[in-house]
C-alpha positions in Angstrom: -65.9 45.9 -70.2 -66.4 46.5 -66.4 -70.0 45.2 -66.5 -68.8 42.0 -68.2 -66.1 41.4 -65.5 -68.6 42.1 -62.8 -71.0 39.5 -64.1 -68.3 36.9 -64.4 -67.3 37.5 -60.8 -70.8 37.0 -59.6 -71.0 33.8 -61.5 -67.8 32.5 -59.9 -69.1 33.4 -56.4 -72.3 31.6 -57.0 -70.4 28.5 -58.2 -68.1 28.6 -55.2 -71.0 29.0 -52.8 -72.9 26.1 -54.4 -69.8 23.9 -54.3 -69.1 24.8 -50.7 -72.7 23.9 -49.8 -72.3 20.6 -51.6 -69.1 19.7 -49.8 -70.6 20.6 -46.5 -73.6 18.4 -47.2 -71.4 15.5 -48.3 -69.3 15.9 -45.1 -72.2 15.8 -42.8 -73.5 12.8 -44.7 -70.1 11.1 -44.4 -69.9 11.7 -40.7 -73.4 10.5 -40.2 -72.8 7.3 -42.2 -69.3 6.5 -40.9 -69.4 7.7 -37.3 -72.8 8.6 -35.9 -74.7 5.7 -37.4 -71.8 3.3 -36.3 -71.7 4.3 -32.7 -74.3 1.7 -31.7 -72.0 -0.9 -33.2 -69.0 -0.1 -31.0 -70.2 -2.4 -28.3 -70.0 -5.3 -30.7 -66.3 -4.6 -31.6 -64.9 -3.2 -28.3 -62.7 -6.3 -28.0 -61.1 -5.6 -31.4 -60.5 -1.9 -30.3 -58.9 -3.1 -27.1 -56.6 -5.5 -28.9 -55.5 -2.8 -31.4 -54.9 -0.4 -28.5 -52.7 -2.9 -26.7 -50.8 -3.6 -29.9 -50.1 0.1 -30.3 -49.0 0.4 -26.7 -46.7 -2.6 -27.1 -45.1 -1.1 -30.2 -44.5 2.2 -28.3 -42.9 0.4 -25.3 -40.8 -1.7 -27.6 -39.5 1.4 -29.4 -38.6 3.0 -26.0 -36.9 -0.1 -24.7 -34.9 -0.4 -27.9 -33.8 3.2 -27.7 -32.7 2.8 -24.1 -30.9 -0.5 -24.9 -29.0 1.1 -27.7 -28.1 4.1 -25.5 -26.8 1.8 -22.8 -24.8 -0.2 -25.2 -22.8 2.8 -26.2 -22.4 4.2 -22.7 -20.8 3.1 -19.4 -20.2 4.2 -15.8 -16.5 5.0 -15.5 -14.2 6.6 -12.9 -13.4 10.2 -13.6 -11.3 12.9 -11.9 -12.5 14.3 -8.6 -13.6 13.4 -5.1 -11.9 12.8 -1.8 -10.4 9.5 -0.6 -10.0 9.1 3.2 -7.6 6.5 4.5 -7.5 5.6 8.2 -3.9 5.3 9.6 -2.5 4.3 13.0 -0.4 6.6 15.1 0.2 10.3 15.8 1.6 12.7 13.3 4.5 14.2 15.3 6.2 15.6 12.2 5.5 15.8 8.5 9.2 16.0 7.7 9.7 12.7 5.9 13.2 12.3 7.3 11.6 11.6 10.7 8.6 9.4 9.6 8.3 6.6 12.1 4.6 6.1 12.8 2.4 4.5 10.2 0.5 7.8 9.7 3.8 9.6 9.1 5.0 7.0 6.6 1.8 7.3 4.6 2.1 11.1 4.5 5.8 10.8 3.5 4.9 8.5 0.6 2.1 10.7 -0.7 3.8 14.1 -0.3 7.5 13.5 -1.2 9.5 12.1 -4.1 12.2 9.6 -3.3 15.3 9.3 -5.4 14.4 5.7 -6.2 11.3 3.6 -5.4 9.8 0.1 -5.6 7.8 0.2 -8.8 4.5 -1.7 -9.6 6.4 -4.8 -10.5 8.0 -5.0 -7.0 11.5 -4.2 -8.4 13.7 -1.1 -7.9 12.6 1.8 -10.1 13.3 5.4 -10.7 11.3 8.3 -9.2 13.2 11.6 -8.8 16.0 9.9 -10.6 16.0 9.7 -14.4 18.8 7.2 -14.3 21.2 5.6 -11.8 24.1 3.7 -13.0 26.9 1.8 -11.2 30.5 1.4 -12.4 31.9 -2.0 -13.2 32.6 -2.8 -9.6 29.4 -1.4 -8.1 31.3 1.0 -5.8 30.6 4.3 -7.7 27.0 5.2 -8.7 26.1 8.1 -10.9 22.7 9.8 -10.6 20.9 12.0 -13.1 17.7 13.6 -11.8 14.7 14.4 -13.9 14.3 17.8 -15.5 11.3 20.0 -14.9 10.4 18.8 -11.4 8.9 21.4 -9.0 8.3 21.9 -5.4 4.8 22.8 -4.4 5.8 26.5 -4.0 6.9 26.5 -7.7 10.6 26.3 -7.1 12.5 23.8 -9.2 13.9 20.6 -7.7 17.7 20.5 -8.4 20.9 18.7 -7.5 21.2 21.1 -4.5 18.2 19.5 -2.9 19.7 16.0 -3.2 23.1 17.1 -1.9 21.5 19.0 0.9 19.2 16.1 1.9 22.1 13.6 1.9 24.1 16.0 4.1 21.3 16.1 6.6 21.0 12.4 6.7 24.7 11.9 7.3 24.7 14.6 10.0 24.5 12.8 13.4 22.9 15.9 14.9 19.9 15.6 12.7 19.3 12.0 13.8 17.1 11.0 10.8 15.7 7.5 10.2 17.9 7.1 7.1 21.3 7.5 8.6 22.3 3.9 8.0 21.4 4.1 4.3 24.3 6.4 3.5 26.8 5.7 6.2 30.4 6.5 5.0 29.1 7.3 1.5 30.7 10.3 -0.2 28.6 12.5 -2.5 29.8 15.0 -5.1 28.5 16.7 -8.3 30.5 16.2 -11.5 31.0 18.6 -14.4 28.2 17.0 -16.3 25.7 18.1 -13.7 25.3 14.5 -12.3 25.5 13.4 -8.7 28.2 10.8 -7.9 28.0 8.5 -4.9 31.2 6.8 -3.8 30.7 3.9 -1.5 33.2 2.5 1.0 32.6 -0.9 -0.5 30.7 -2.2 -3.5 27.0 -2.7 -3.0 25.0 -4.4 -5.7 21.6 -3.2 -4.5 22.6 0.4 -3.6 19.6 1.6 -5.7 17.3 0.6 -2.9 19.3 2.4 -0.4 18.4 5.6 -2.2 14.7 5.2 -1.5 15.0 8.3 0.6 12.7 11.4 0.4 14.3 14.6 -0.7 13.6 17.9 1.2 13.8 21.4 -0.2 17.2 23.1 0.3 15.8 26.6 -0.3 13.4 26.2 2.7 15.6 24.4 5.2 19.1 25.6 4.5 19.2 28.0 7.4 17.8 25.5 9.9 20.4 23.8 12.2 20.3 20.0 11.9 19.7 19.6 15.6 16.5 21.7 15.5 15.3 20.4 12.1 12.4 18.3 13.5 11.2 21.3 15.5 11.0 23.6 12.5 7.7 24.8 11.1 8.3 22.6 8.0 7.2 19.7 10.2 3.8 21.2 10.5 3.3 22.8 7.0 5.8 21.2 4.5 6.7 22.2 1.0 6.2 19.0 -1.0 7.0 17.3 -4.3 4.9 14.1 -4.4 1.5 13.1 -5.9 -0.2 15.4 -3.3 0.5 18.7 -1.7 -0.1 19.6 1.9 -3.3 21.5 2.4 -4.4 21.6 6.1 -4.1 19.8 9.4 -7.2 19.4 11.6 -6.8 18.1 15.1 -9.6 16.8 17.3 -10.1 18.8 20.5 -11.1 15.7 22.5 -8.7 13.1 21.3 -5.4 12.4 19.6 -7.2 11.8 16.3 -6.7 14.2 13.4 -7.0 14.6 9.7 -4.4 15.8 7.3 -5.9 17.1 4.0 -3.8 16.8 0.9 -4.6 18.2 -2.6 -3.6 16.8 -6.0 -0.3 18.0 -7.4 -0.7 19.1 -11.0 3.1 19.1 -11.4 3.5 15.4 -10.3 6.1 13.7 -12.5 3.6 11.0 -13.5 0.8 13.5 -14.1 -2.0 14.8 -11.8 -3.7 12.1 -9.8 -7.4 11.5 -10.5 -8.4 12.3 -6.9 -8.9 15.9 -6.0 -8.1 15.3 -2.3 -6.5 12.7 -0.2 -7.4 12.8 3.5 -5.3 10.9 6.0 -7.4 10.3 9.1 -5.1 9.3 12.0 -6.3 7.1 14.9 -4.6 5.9 18.1 -6.1 2.4 18.2 -7.2 -0.3 15.8 -10.5 -0.4 17.6 -11.1 3.2 16.6 -10.3 2.3 12.9 -12.7 -0.6 13.0 -15.5 1.7 14.3 -14.7 4.2 11.6 -15.0 1.6 8.9 -18.2 0.2 10.3 -19.9 3.6 10.5 -18.6 4.5 7.0 -16.6 7.6 8.0 -13.4 6.5 6.1 -12.8 5.0 2.7 -10.0 2.5 3.4 -7.3 1.3 5.7 -4.2 -0.9 5.6 -3.8 -1.1 9.4 -5.7 -4.2 10.2 -4.1 -7.6 10.3 -5.9 -10.9 9.8 -7.7 -11.2 13.2 -8.3 -7.4 13.4 -10.0 -7.3 10.0 -12.7 -9.7 11.3 -14.1 -6.8 13.3 -15.2 -5.0 10.1 -18.7 -6.2 9.7 -20.0 -3.6 7.2 -21.0 -5.0 3.8 -19.8 -1.8 2.1 -16.1 -2.9 2.2 -13.9 -5.3 0.3 -11.0 -7.0 2.0 -8.1 -7.5 -0.4 -5.1 -9.6 0.6 -1.7 -9.3 -1.1 1.4 -11.3 -0.2 4.3 -9.0 0.8 7.9 -9.4 1.6 7.4 -9.3 5.3 8.4 -12.3 7.4 7.4 -13.5 10.8 10.2 -15.0 12.8 11.0 -16.4 16.3 14.1 -14.4 17.2 16.4 -16.0 19.9 18.4 -13.4 21.9 21.8 -15.1 21.6 23.0 -12.8 24.5 20.4 -13.9 27.0 21.3 -16.0 29.9 20.0 -19.3 28.6 19.8 -18.8 24.8 23.5 -18.0 24.4 23.8 -21.8 24.3 23.5 -22.8 20.7 22.7 -26.4 21.6 19.7 -25.2 23.6 18.4 -23.1 20.7 18.8 -26.1 18.4 17.0 -28.3 20.9 14.1 -25.9 21.2 13.7 -25.8 17.4 13.8 -29.7 17.3 11.0 -29.8 19.9 8.7 -27.3 18.2 5.8 -28.3 16.0 6.3 -25.3 13.5 3.3 -26.3 11.3 1.0 -26.2 14.3 2.3 -22.7 15.1 1.7 -21.6 11.5 -1.9 -22.8 11.7 -2.4 -19.7 14.0 -1.7 -17.5 10.9 -4.2 -18.9 8.3 -3.8 -17.8 4.7 -0.1 -17.0 5.0 2.8 -18.6 3.2 5.2 -20.8 5.0 8.6 -19.2 5.4 11.4 -21.6 6.2 14.4 -19.3 5.7 15.2 -15.6 6.1 14.9 -15.1 2.3 11.6 -14.7 0.4 11.3 -16.9 -2.8 10.9 -13.8 -5.1 14.0 -12.1 -3.7 16.5 -14.5 -5.2 16.4 -18.0 -6.6 18.9 -20.4 -4.9 19.9 -23.8 -6.2 20.2 -25.5 -2.8 18.6 -25.0 0.6 20.1 -26.7 3.7 17.9 -29.2 5.4 16.3 -28.1 8.6 16.2 -30.9 11.3 12.8 -32.5 11.6 10.7 -32.2 14.7 11.4 -34.7 17.5 9.5 -33.8 20.6 10.6 -36.8 22.7 14.2 -36.3 21.9 14.0 -32.6 22.7 12.3 -33.0 26.1 15.0 -35.5 27.1 17.8 -33.0 26.1 16.0 -30.1 27.9 15.8 -32.2 31.1 19.6 -32.6 30.9 20.0 -28.8 30.5 17.8 -28.2 33.5 19.9 -30.4 35.8 22.0 -27.3 36.4 19.2 -24.7 36.4 15.5 -24.5 35.4 15.1 -22.8 32.1 13.0 -19.6 32.2 12.3 -17.7 29.0 10.5 -14.4 28.5 8.6 -14.1 25.2 7.7 -10.7 23.7 5.5 -9.8 20.8 3.1 -7.0 19.7 -0.7 -6.9 19.5 -0.8 -7.0 15.7 -2.4 -9.4 13.3 -1.7 -13.1 14.1 1.3 -12.4 16.2 -0.4 -12.8 19.7 -2.0 -16.1 18.7 1.3 -17.4 17.2 3.3 -16.4 20.3 0.7 -18.0 22.6 1.0 -21.3 20.7 4.8 -21.0 20.9 4.6 -20.4 24.7 2.4 -23.4 25.1 4.7 -25.7 23.2 7.7 -24.5 25.2 5.8 -25.3 28.4 5.2 -28.8 27.1 8.9 -29.1 26.5 9.5 -28.4 30.2 10.5 -24.8 29.9 9.0 -22.0 32.1 7.9 -19.7 29.4 6.1 -16.4 30.0 4.5 -14.2 27.3 4.0 -10.5 27.3 2.0 -8.9 24.4 2.8 -5.2 24.0 1.0 -2.5 22.1 2.8 -1.6 18.9 4.1 1.8 19.9 7.3 3.8 19.9 7.8 2.9 23.6 7.8 -0.8 22.6 10.5 -0.1 20.0 12.6 2.0 22.3 12.3 -0.1 25.5 11.9 -3.7 24.3 13.3 -3.9 20.7 16.2 -1.5 20.9 17.3 -2.8 24.3 16.7 -6.4 23.3 14.7 -6.7 26.5 13.5 -10.3 25.8 14.7 -13.9 25.5 12.5 -14.6 22.5 10.9 -12.0 20.2 8.0 -13.1 17.9 8.0 -10.3 15.3 7.5 -9.4 11.7 10.3 -7.7 9.7 10.5 -6.2 6.2 12.6 -8.4 4.0 12.7 -5.9 1.2 12.9 -6.2 -2.6 16.5 -7.4 -2.5 17.9 -10.2 -0.3 20.1 -7.9 1.8 20.7 -9.8 5.1 23.0 -7.2 6.7 20.3 -5.4 8.8 19.2 -8.5 10.6 22.2 -10.8 10.8 25.4 -8.8 10.5 27.2 -8.2 13.8 27.5 -4.4 13.1 23.7 -4.2 13.6 23.6 -5.6 17.2 23.7 -2.0 18.5 20.4 -0.4 19.7 19.8 1.4 16.4 20.4 -1.8 14.5 17.9 -4.5 13.6 19.9 -7.6 14.5 17.2 -8.8 16.8 19.0 -12.0 17.7 22.3 -10.2 18.6 23.8 -12.8 16.3 27.5 -12.5 15.7 29.6 -14.7 13.5 32.7 -13.4 11.6 32.3 -15.9 8.8 28.6 -14.9 8.3 29.6 -11.3 8.3 32.0 -12.0 5.5 29.4 -13.9 3.5 26.8 -11.1 3.9 29.3 -8.4 2.8 30.5 -10.6 -0.1 26.9 -11.1 -1.4 26.3 -7.3 -1.1 29.4 -6.3 -3.0 29.3 -8.6 -6.0 27.4 -7.8 -9.2 27.8 -11.5 -10.3 24.4 -13.1 -9.6 25.8 -16.7 -9.6 28.4 -15.7 -7.0 25.7 -14.0 -4.8 23.7 -17.2 -5.0 26.6 -19.3 -3.7 27.2 -16.8 -0.8 23.6 -16.8 0.2 23.5 -20.6 0.1 26.6 -20.7 2.4 24.9 -18.1 4.7 21.8 -20.4 5.1 24.0 -23.3 6.2 25.3 -21.2 9.1 21.8 -19.9 9.8 20.4 -23.4 10.1 23.4 -24.5 12.2 23.5 -21.5 14.6 19.7 -21.1 15.0 19.6 -17.3 15.6 15.9 -17.4 14.5 13.2 -19.7 13.2 11.1 -18.8 10.1 7.4 -18.9 10.5 5.4 -17.3 7.7 5.4 -14.7 5.0 2.7 -12.1 5.9 -0.1 -10.8 3.8 -1.0 -7.1 3.6 -4.8 -6.6 4.0 -6.3 -3.6 2.4 -9.9 -2.9 3.3 -11.6 -0.4 1.0 -15.1 0.8 0.1 -16.6 -1.3 -2.7 -17.5 1.8 -4.7 -14.0 3.1 -5.2 -10.9 2.0 -7.1 -7.5 1.4 -5.6 -4.2 0.0 -6.8 -4.3 -2.3 -9.9 -4.2 -6.1 -10.0 -0.8 -5.9 -11.7 0.8 -4.2 -8.7 3.2 -6.4 -6.8 3.6 -5.2 -3.2 6.9 -5.5 -1.4 5.4 -3.8 1.7 1.9 -2.5 2.2 3.0 1.1 1.6 3.9 0.2 -2.0 0.1 0.4 -2.8 0.8 4.1 -3.5 3.1 3.2 -6.4 -0.2 3.2 -8.3 -1.7 6.3 -6.6 -2.7 7.7 -10.0 -5.2 4.8 -10.4 -7.1 5.6 -7.1 -10.5 7.1 -7.9 -13.9 7.6 -6.1 -16.0 9.5 -8.6 -18.0 7.9 -11.4 -19.8 9.4 -14.4 -21.6 8.0 -17.5 -19.7 8.4 -20.7 -20.4 7.4 -24.3 -18.4 4.7 -26.0 -16.9 5.3 -29.4 -18.4 2.7 -31.9 
């Protein structure tokens, strides 16, 4: 049995060896016939080989391109959380307590770091911020406030009614001398049993909601500080905050008045954490320094440069965005000055001026004929302003000068188009036969204190904030002729005062319209001021970042921060969902 198996195995080995030899011989023959013997023929078909190689390469490249195209079709570069946004602002930071914010730098910090009771929303209308709701009674004299639940200070303490009551008390305390004193003058504030705050006004006020655009400060931090020393407290240097950003650090330059305030995103912000990680406010003392910072790329954006100033930014890395705002430029006549107390002279000057030629010095702006912006209130009738009559005006002025040559001092600030506008005004006054002199001041606190507050001018060419509502009290009511007021013409008319208060007090829109129409008749007749143009806010920002949305309507330039959650600087590629 074993011998038979052995013989069979030997036979199988022989067959396998013989088959292997045959396969090997056939393989060599195949290689010889199909490769070695054909090598000499390659020369004759090299073009065909090259063409096939190119076709193969093209197919590979097409496949790669298609793969890349498909991946690009389902992906995009999008703004994501993170990064630092640096904005250049003008003026020192003397205090970060928002109740004392006067310089542009301080106002930006106040807007970013502190909640106000109400605010101007993205539509340009009054909206709620710290307030959940604010409702008037039927007469508009008693307003009831309910604040939002769950709000926190940056130290983790809750924001409560105590903070609102405390802040209002500070504002109404004359010893504190805050910038919001006039907002709540003679207003009584209490807390009712329902946990709501009740404001009782001395008279009805239809637009009281905008008077509550006041920042709230923390009672638990400042309750032991005397109002007189409030601005000197350490809170002014390292505040506890509630806004979109928290205070982080203050860096001052050793060689100049420049500085940088670093803010970090607030995860407890009532609208949700901003996309930016950090917001840096870089303060400068001059517009020239801001222009240099933009041209060398050391800042992201600025809102400090007017029309002519913005022309100094020559870097191609920035976008200049213009938005119409409710800021009006006017010629204010000081009705208490030696010559301009004469209404007939004021009227004659207006008659002799070519207003359109003056407006040409402010290109791109909207003409503003009256002290009301078109989007504040819609009137049915506007009184006619007398047309220009240069020859008639020069004749009248000659008769005025029979008694005494007319000398007028014009004041303005070095901001935007104002110097060029004031220069044209001066030239036209000289052509009318008036000895007019112009002084252009730097836009500082000294100018406000020594020129504006003291009404140290005959004519002031100046821009004022008209606001979201058509409240004329600050600029034309006789109660505002005092130094702290903004009646820049020292205008006083008892009938006008009555019309202004009547328009403020009524909730009836049609009645308000009639009162404002009557006011305008007196305004045209008495000539306390001449309307020039409605200004534009110019925001210059790096083309690689995102700022406030196209749907945001600005009342003033600072309202760009109503959309602060949209600001972004960091991009990343993300896949799209099919």
